[in-house]
BAKE-638074 format. One line per field, with one value per residue (C-alpha): residue in three letters; x, y, z. Coordinates in steps of 0.2 Angstrom, whole numbers, plus 5000, padded with zeros to 4 digits. Each point is the difference from the previous one (the first is absolute). Example, Ala and Ser with C-alpha at 12.3 -4.5 7.8 and 13.67 -1.06 7.14 Angstrom:
2
zadren <- (ala,ser)
xx <- (5062,5006)
yy <- (4978,5017)
zz <- (5039,4997)
END
This chain:
608
zadren <- (unk,unk,unk,unk,unk,unk,unk,unk,unk,unk,unk,unk,unk,unk,unk,unk,unk,unk,unk,unk,unk,unk,unk,unk,unk,unk,unk,unk,unk,unk,unk,unk,unk,unk,unk,unk,unk,unk,unk,unk,unk,unk,unk,unk,unk,unk,unk,unk,unk,unk,unk,unk,unk,unk,unk,unk,unk,unk,unk,unk,unk,unk,unk,unk,unk,unk,unk,unk,unk,unk,unk,unk,unk,unk,unk,unk,unk,unk,unk,unk,unk,unk,unk,unk,unk,unk,unk,unk,unk,unk,unk,unk,unk,unk,unk,unk,unk,unk,unk,unk,unk,unk,unk,unk,unk,unk,unk,unk,unk,unk,unk,unk,unk,unk,unk,unk,unk,unk,unk,unk,unk,unk,unk,unk,unk,unk,unk,unk,unk,unk,unk,unk,unk,unk,unk,unk,unk,unk,unk,unk,unk,unk,unk,unk,unk,unk,unk,unk,unk,unk,unk,unk,unk,unk,unk,unk,unk,unk,unk,unk,unk,unk,unk,unk,unk,unk,unk,unk,unk,unk,unk,unk,unk,unk,unk,unk,unk,unk,unk,unk,unk,unk,unk,unk,unk,unk,unk,unk,unk,unk,unk,unk,unk,unk,unk,unk,unk,unk,unk,unk,unk,unk,unk,unk,unk,unk,unk,unk,unk,unk,unk,unk,unk,unk,unk,unk,unk,unk,unk,unk,unk,unk,unk,unk,unk,unk,unk,unk,unk,unk,unk,unk,unk,unk,unk,unk,unk,unk,unk,unk,unk,unk,unk,unk,unk,unk,unk,unk,unk,unk,unk,unk,unk,unk,unk,unk,unk,unk,unk,unk,unk,unk,unk,unk,unk,unk,unk,unk,unk,unk,unk,unk,unk,unk,unk,unk,unk,unk,unk,unk,unk,unk,unk,unk,unk,unk,unk,unk,unk,unk,unk,unk,unk,unk,unk,unk,unk,unk,unk,unk,unk,unk,unk,unk,unk,unk,unk,unk,unk,unk,unk,unk,unk,unk,unk,unk,unk,unk,unk,unk,unk,unk,unk,unk,unk,unk,unk,unk,unk,unk,unk,unk,unk,unk,unk,unk,unk,unk,unk,unk,unk,unk,unk,unk,unk,unk,unk,unk,unk,unk,unk,unk,unk,unk,unk,unk,unk,unk,unk,unk,unk,unk,unk,unk,unk,unk,unk,unk,unk,unk,unk,unk,unk,unk,unk,unk,unk,unk,unk,unk,unk,unk,unk,unk,unk,unk,unk,unk,unk,unk,unk,unk,unk,unk,unk,unk,unk,unk,unk,unk,unk,unk,unk,unk,unk,unk,unk,unk,unk,unk,unk,unk,unk,unk,unk,unk,unk,unk,unk,unk,unk,unk,unk,unk,unk,unk,unk,unk,unk,unk,unk,unk,unk,unk,unk,unk,unk,unk,unk,unk,unk,unk,unk,unk,unk,unk,unk,unk,unk,unk,unk,unk,unk,unk,unk,unk,unk,unk,unk,unk,unk,unk,unk,unk,unk,unk,unk,unk,unk,unk,unk,unk,unk,unk,unk,unk,unk,unk,unk,unk,unk,unk,unk,unk,unk,unk,unk,unk,unk,unk,unk,unk,unk,unk,unk,unk,unk,unk,unk,unk,unk,unk,unk,unk,unk,unk,unk,unk,unk,unk,unk,unk,unk,unk,unk,unk,unk,unk,unk,unk,unk,unk,unk,unk,unk,unk,unk,unk,unk,unk,unk,unk,unk,unk,unk,unk,unk,unk,unk,unk,unk,unk,unk,unk,unk,unk,unk,unk,unk,unk,unk,unk,unk,unk,unk,unk,unk,unk,unk,unk,unk,unk,unk,unk,unk,unk,unk,unk,unk,unk,unk,unk,unk,unk,unk,unk,unk,unk,unk,unk,unk,unk,unk,unk,unk,unk,unk,unk,unk,unk,unk,unk,unk,unk,unk,unk,unk,unk,unk,unk,unk,unk,unk,unk,unk,unk,unk,unk)
xx <- (4792,5015,5009,4998,5017,5008,4989,5006,5018,4998,4991,5015,5013,4990,4999,5019,5004,4989,5007,5018,5000,4986,5009,5015,4989,4990,5015,5004,5018,4999,4991,4984,5000,4981,4992,5014,5008,5014,5006,5017,5008,5017,5011,5014,5012,5008,5011,5011,5018,5010,5009,4989,4991,4982,5005,5012,4987,4989,4984,4993,5005,4987,5004,4990,4999,4995,4991,4982,4996,5009,5004,5005,5012,5003,5015,5002,5012,4992,5012,4991,4984,4991,4990,4986,4992,4986,5006,4997,5012,5015,5018,5003,5015,5005,5004,5017,5003,5012,4994,5001,5016,5000,5014,5009,4994,4984,4984,4988,4986,4987,4989,4982,4990,4981,4992,5016,5008,5017,5014,5011,5018,5008,5000,4998,5012,4998,5015,5005,5006,4984,4994,5011,4993,5008,4998,4987,5006,4993,4997,4990,4990,4995,4995,4990,4991,4996,4993,4990,4993,4993,4989,4991,4983,4995,4997,5000,5019,5002,5000,5014,5017,5014,5015,5017,4998,5014,5001,4985,4982,4989,4987,4982,4992,4990,4998,5005,5017,4995,5014,5017,5016,5016,5017,5016,5016,5017,5011,4990,4997,4996,4990,4981,4991,4981,4992,5016,5000,5013,4991,5015,5013,4998,4994,4984,4981,4987,4982,4994,4983,4995,5005,5016,5016,5018,5013,5019,5013,5018,5016,5017,5011,4985,4987,4983,4986,4983,4983,4984,4987,4981,4994,4984,5006,5015,5017,5018,5015,5017,5012,5017,5010,5014,5017,5001,5010,5011,4990,4984,5006,5005,4983,4982,4988,5005,4983,4984,4984,4991,4983,4995,4981,4988,4996,4983,4989,4991,4989,4994,5007,5014,5009,5012,5007,5000,5011,5011,5006,5003,5009,5011,5006,5002,5012,5010,5002,5004,5018,5002,5010,4994,4981,4992,4986,4984,4984,4985,4981,4998,4986,4996,4991,4993,5002,4991,5004,5016,5002,5015,5006,4994,5016,4995,5000,5015,5009,4995,5007,5017,4998,5012,4995,4985,5001,4984,4990,4985,4994,4986,4994,4988,4996,5016,5011,5010,5008,5011,5007,5013,5003,5012,4992,5009,4990,5006,4999,4984,5005,5006,5018,5002,4988,5000,4986,4997,4986,4997,4989,4993,5007,5016,5010,4996,5013,5014,4993,5001,5018,5004,4989,5009,5017,4996,4992,5015,5011,4988,5000,5019,5000,4989,5006,5011,5018,5013,4985,4991,4981,4989,4997,4997,4985,5001,4988,5006,4987,5002,4987,4998,4986,4998,5015,4997,5001,5014,5013,5014,4997,5000,5017,5007,4996,5006,5016,5003,4997,5013,5013,4999,4996,5008,5004,4986,5000,4988,4997,4989,4994,4990,4999,5006,5008,5013,4998,5015,5007,5014,5009,5003,5009,5005,5013,4989,4985,4998,4984,4994,4990,4988,5004,4987,5007,4984,4993,5015,4998,5013,5005,5006,5009,5004,5008,4996,5008,4992,5012,4988,4982,4999,5014,5006,5012,4996,5008,4995,5000,4988,4999,4987,4993,4993,4993,5006,4989,5004,4987,5002,5001,4992,5015,5002,5013,5001,5015,5006,5010,5008,5002,5007,4995,5003,4994,4993,4982,4989,4987,4983,4996,4983,4994,4994,5009,5016,5001,5017,5007,5017,5012,5012,5016,4996,5011,4991,5007,4991,5009,4992,4986,4994,4992,4989,4993,4993,5006,5001,5001,5002,5016,5007,5015,5006,5004,5011,5004,4994,5004,4988,5004,4983,4993,4983,4988,4990,4985,4994,4989,5002,4985,5003,4988,5002,5008,5010,5019,5005,4998,5006,4987,4994,4994,4992,5011,4994,5011,5000,5017,5002,5016,5000,5019,5012,5014,5005,5016,5001,5014,4999,5008,4984,5002,4983,5004,4986,4986,4987,4982,4989,4999,4986,4998,4986,5005,4991,5006,5004,5013,5005,5010,5015)
yy <- (4703,4989,5013,5014,5000,5000,5015,5009,4996,5006,5015,5004,4997,5012,5014,4998,5002,5015,5008,4998,4999,5012,5016,4996,4995,5016,5011,5013,5000,5019,5008,5010,5017,5000,5016,5005,5016,5000,4982,4998,4987,4993,4990,4989,4994,4983,4991,4985,5004,5002,4985,4989,4986,4996,4982,5008,5009,4986,5003,5017,5012,5009,5016,5015,5019,5008,5017,5006,4984,4984,4994,4982,4998,4984,5000,4986,4996,5011,5011,5016,5006,5014,4996,5013,5003,5012,5009,5014,5014,4998,4993,4982,4990,4983,4987,4992,4982,4986,5000,5019,5009,5019,5008,5014,5017,4994,5006,4986,5012,5010,5015,4999,5016,5001,4997,4995,4986,4997,4989,4993,5007,4982,4984,4983,4990,4981,4988,4983,5007,5009,5018,5015,5018,5010,5019,5005,5005,5009,4984,4992,5016,5000,4981,5003,5015,4990,4986,5013,5007,4983,5000,5016,4992,5008,5019,5004,4998,5014,5014,4994,5008,4989,4999,4991,4997,5011,5008,4989,5005,4985,5005,4999,5000,4983,5001,4985,5001,5003,5004,4992,5009,4993,5009,4996,5010,5003,4995,4985,4997,5018,5002,5004,5011,5001,5014,5000,4981,4989,4988,4991,5000,5002,4991,5001,4998,5004,5006,5017,5008,5014,5018,5009,4991,5005,4988,5003,4990,5000,4992,5004,5012,5005,5014,4996,4999,5005,4997,5007,4989,5001,4983,4997,4984,4988,5009,4995,5011,4998,5011,5004,5007,5013,5000,5012,5015,5008,5016,4991,4990,5016,5007,4998,5013,5018,5006,4991,5010,4999,5007,5003,5000,5003,4985,4992,4998,4984,5005,5018,5016,5008,5013,5006,4983,4995,5015,4999,4982,5005,5016,4992,4986,5013,5011,4984,4993,5016,4998,4984,5004,4985,5005,5014,5003,5009,5002,4994,4994,4982,4991,4985,4984,4985,4982,4988,5006,5009,5018,5006,5014,4999,4995,5001,5019,5001,4989,5011,5016,4991,4999,4986,5001,5005,5004,5000,4989,4998,5004,4997,5009,4991,5005,5010,4986,5003,4988,5006,4990,5009,4991,5002,4994,4994,5007,4988,4984,5006,4995,5006,5000,5006,5004,5007,4998,5009,4998,5014,5013,5014,5014,5010,4984,5000,5013,4990,4985,5008,5004,4982,4993,5012,4994,4982,5002,5009,4985,4988,5010,5000,4981,4996,5013,4991,4999,4998,5000,4986,5000,5001,4982,5001,5004,5002,5008,5008,5001,5011,5007,5013,4991,4981,4992,4983,5009,5012,4990,5001,5018,5004,4991,5009,5017,4995,4993,5016,5011,4992,4997,5017,5011,4991,5016,5005,5017,5003,5015,4997,5007,4993,4998,4988,4998,4991,4993,4997,5003,5009,5002,5018,5009,5018,4994,5000,4991,4985,4995,4988,5009,4993,5010,5002,5008,5005,5006,4997,5009,4994,5006,4985,4999,4982,4992,4982,4990,4985,4985,4987,4997,4995,5010,5018,5010,5016,5015,5017,5014,5007,5017,4999,5012,4993,5005,4990,4998,4992,4987,5004,5019,5005,5011,5004,5006,5001,4993,4994,4985,4993,4982,4990,4983,4986,4982,4987,4999,4986,5006,4993,5008,5002,5011,5015,4997,4994,4993,4999,4993,5006,5001,5014,5004,5018,5012,5015,5015,5010,5016,5000,4994,5009,4991,5008,4992,5006,4996,5014,5012,5001,4992,4996,4991,5000,4984,4999,5002,4983,4988,4986,4984,4992,4986,5007,4988,5008,4995,5012,5002,5009,5004,5006,5013,4993,4985,5009,4996,5012,5015,5001,4990,5010,4990,5003,4992,4994,4991,4994,4998,4991,5000,4986,5000,5014,5006,5018,5007,5016,5010,5013,4989,4998,4981,4998,4986,4987,4992,5009,4993,5003,5011,5002,5012,5001,5010,5005,5009,5000,4993,4997,4987,5005)
zz <- (5022,5000,4989,5011,5008,4982,4995,5016,4996,4982,5006,5012,4986,4989,5013,5004,4982,4998,5016,4995,4981,4995,5006,4989,4985,5001,5004,4986,4993,4999,5015,4997,5009,5004,5006,5012,4992,5013,4997,4992,4989,5004,4987,5005,4985,5001,4988,4998,5002,4983,4996,5011,4990,5005,5005,5013,5009,5009,5009,5005,5014,5010,5009,5007,5000,5017,5001,5003,4989,5001,4983,4995,4985,4991,4989,4987,4986,4987,4990,5007,5006,5011,5015,5002,5017,5005,5016,5012,5002,5010,5001,4995,5003,4994,5013,4998,5005,4996,4982,4998,4998,5000,4989,5010,4995,4993,5009,5004,5005,4989,5005,4992,5001,4998,4983,4991,4989,5007,4993,5015,4998,5001,4990,5007,4991,5001,4998,5006,5017,5004,4997,4999,5002,4986,4994,4987,4983,4985,4990,5014,5002,4982,5001,5015,4992,4985,5011,5009,4984,4995,5016,4998,4998,5016,4997,5019,5000,4987,5012,5011,5000,4992,5011,4997,4981,4996,4982,4995,5004,4994,4988,5008,4983,4999,4981,4990,4990,4982,4988,4996,4999,4993,5002,4992,5002,4992,5010,5007,5018,5005,5015,4997,5013,4998,5011,5011,5003,4993,4988,4994,4986,4981,4990,5010,4998,5012,5002,5006,5002,4988,5004,5002,5006,5002,4994,5004,4991,5009,4995,5008,4989,4990,5001,5008,4988,5007,4991,5005,4992,5000,4997,4990,4992,4999,4999,4993,5006,4991,5010,4994,5014,4997,5009,5014,4997,5014,4999,5002,5015,5009,5002,4996,4994,5004,5006,5004,4997,5017,5004,5018,5002,5015,5010,4999,5016,5001,5014,4994,4993,5010,4988,5014,5003,4982,4995,5016,4996,4982,5003,5014,4987,4987,5010,5005,4982,4992,5007,4990,4984,4992,5000,4990,5013,4997,5009,4990,5002,4995,4992,5011,4995,5010,4995,5011,5018,4995,4995,4991,4988,4982,4992,4982,4999,5011,4988,4986,5007,5004,5019,5008,5018,5011,5018,5009,5012,5011,5018,5011,5016,5012,5018,5001,4993,4984,4988,4986,4985,4989,4983,4986,4984,4985,4985,4987,5011,5007,5018,5017,5002,5018,5014,5017,5012,5016,5014,5013,5007,4990,5012,5000,4999,4981,4997,5008,4991,4983,5003,5004,4985,4988,5007,4999,4983,4993,5005,4992,4983,5001,5003,4985,4987,4987,5002,4985,4988,5008,5000,5015,5006,5019,5011,5019,5013,5016,5013,5016,5012,5013,5010,4999,5009,4990,4984,5004,5011,4987,4996,5019,5002,4985,5007,5018,4993,4989,5015,5011,4986,4991,5015,5015,5010,5013,5008,5014,5011,5016,5016,5014,5019,5013,5017,5011,5017,5011,5018,5007,5017,5003,5014,5005,5012,5015,4994,4988,4992,4986,4987,4986,4985,4986,4984,4991,4990,4988,4983,4988,4982,4991,4983,4994,4985,4995,4986,4993,4998,4992,5000,5018,5009,5002,5011,5008,5009,5006,5013,5013,5008,5014,5013,5017,5016,5015,5015,5017,5005,5018,5002,4984,4995,4981,4988,4981,4992,4983,4993,4984,4994,4985,4996,4987,4997,4989,4994,4994,4987,4994,4984,4991,4986,5011,5017,5008,5017,5008,5016,5007,5015,5001,5010,5006,5009,5009,5009,5014,5005,5017,5011,5016,5014,5014,5016,5017,5017,5013,4985,4981,4994,4983,4991,4982,4991,4985,4987,4996,4986,4995,4991,4994,4990,4994,4990,4986,4990,4986,4986,4983,4990,4982,4993,4983,4991,4987,5000,4986,5013,5018,5009,5016,5015,5017,5014,5017,5012,5018,5010,5016,5010,5013,5002,5003,5011,5004,5006,5011,4991,5014,5013,5010,5000,4993,4988,4998,4990,4992,5004,4985,4985,4987,4985,4987,4984,4984,4985,4981,4989,4982,4991,4989)
END
């Protein structure tokens, strides 16, 4: 019994150790995805600054990233490494402090969509002075991709979309490397690209899995050598490079045999969409003189969870490129991926993905996809005889804002830059309330005048200056019925106005909201006043000239998102004139302030 206090003390120490130490002991260096299909993986690359020795970097620096999840980063003196975090979707930003320096022009934020594997677009570079946030480069992307490929022991990560890895798409094949490849070149020190990844300089030895691989050997001043090898054992490659000739450096292959095939539905048969997507791309690519484009039906094969064209028979018939892709339709939602396949390399060279609705928007969407796909094809086609060594995906959407923010901004920007002139024709209804002092020489009275209803015909022209501001001008021809509030006398009349002023514009994909204030000059030829005393009397006022400052708020709703045509829109606007002054040009001495004016308009417009 005398040892009980000691036992309690030991028990307390053990509990504290378990509480604080056990989580770190059981923590996985690479996160397990679990059963959450929407969770994402975020990688943050860090390295020791070039030229900084390990002894010059003392201790560790801890910082954090804020977002939907709060992430703690521990940066040590290692030459390089990648910190992997399991996160929810959202925008994450690194928190700067006295130890963190952000290089001007480098973004410290990263957007993580659902079900994705994202490499942050910055490097945490450790030096003796702290940590600097630098821009990501291709070498770092490849190193991070190879680090990621080492951790694919968790098959649940395989379905996630890879973002931020540049030209590299890490292999998700978990097979063990089996065969040895040794490469020597003449001249030496040539760059060796294996499946589009820079592996090093010759002489070089490495291991590869069995199957087909593409090996590109490059040395400045010499022609590229490309080997497509199907490994079934060890291989030795002795490459002798030929000096580049001027004619070869001026252009690549004259024509690329390109097959355009119907798209494959992953959710059920839909021949109409399948052929629509293929026909649209066929019509677009037929104008490219570098491509010999033909429609074709392709054999498809499935490997693991992936489906792709059967490249072997395509290679035998001499096809160079294949244009096709996939689409899925679920509950009225549609996703499309258009791919450019390299037959020899057996890989995707360019891809464009779109998300939207399966309604009439799909026709506008296909025009956008075709335009973007043509740009991607132009980007990856070889220049000056160079081989295809790049891969990039462009994702834009017509529905989900989190997936289509960049695409929306691109469309909005092109709209106001390329079609900055906005022409609008409107009509509506409104009125003016003010008071006049009228006299016929024997009798004087104060009359409340209501000009209404006022029916205007308005033609306006606005010019976008930048993304936020515009300037506008226009003219108005109106018809109104004046009514004396006291006597009930009425008279029809007309007026003309001219206005101009600045606008502040808030832009979105389908609508613009604008706020403005105008300087307006209006001319009323005549206003007749009636009143009752011992008998009917009347007096004419005017002509009148109004100087006004109307404030306007308006909405433009675009019928489509296309910017390669003249975008039509519905326009609605409300104008209020709290300030104004009128001059009696007829000498009736009726100069004075206008009380209130209000006008509601609706009409149509077009951007030019």
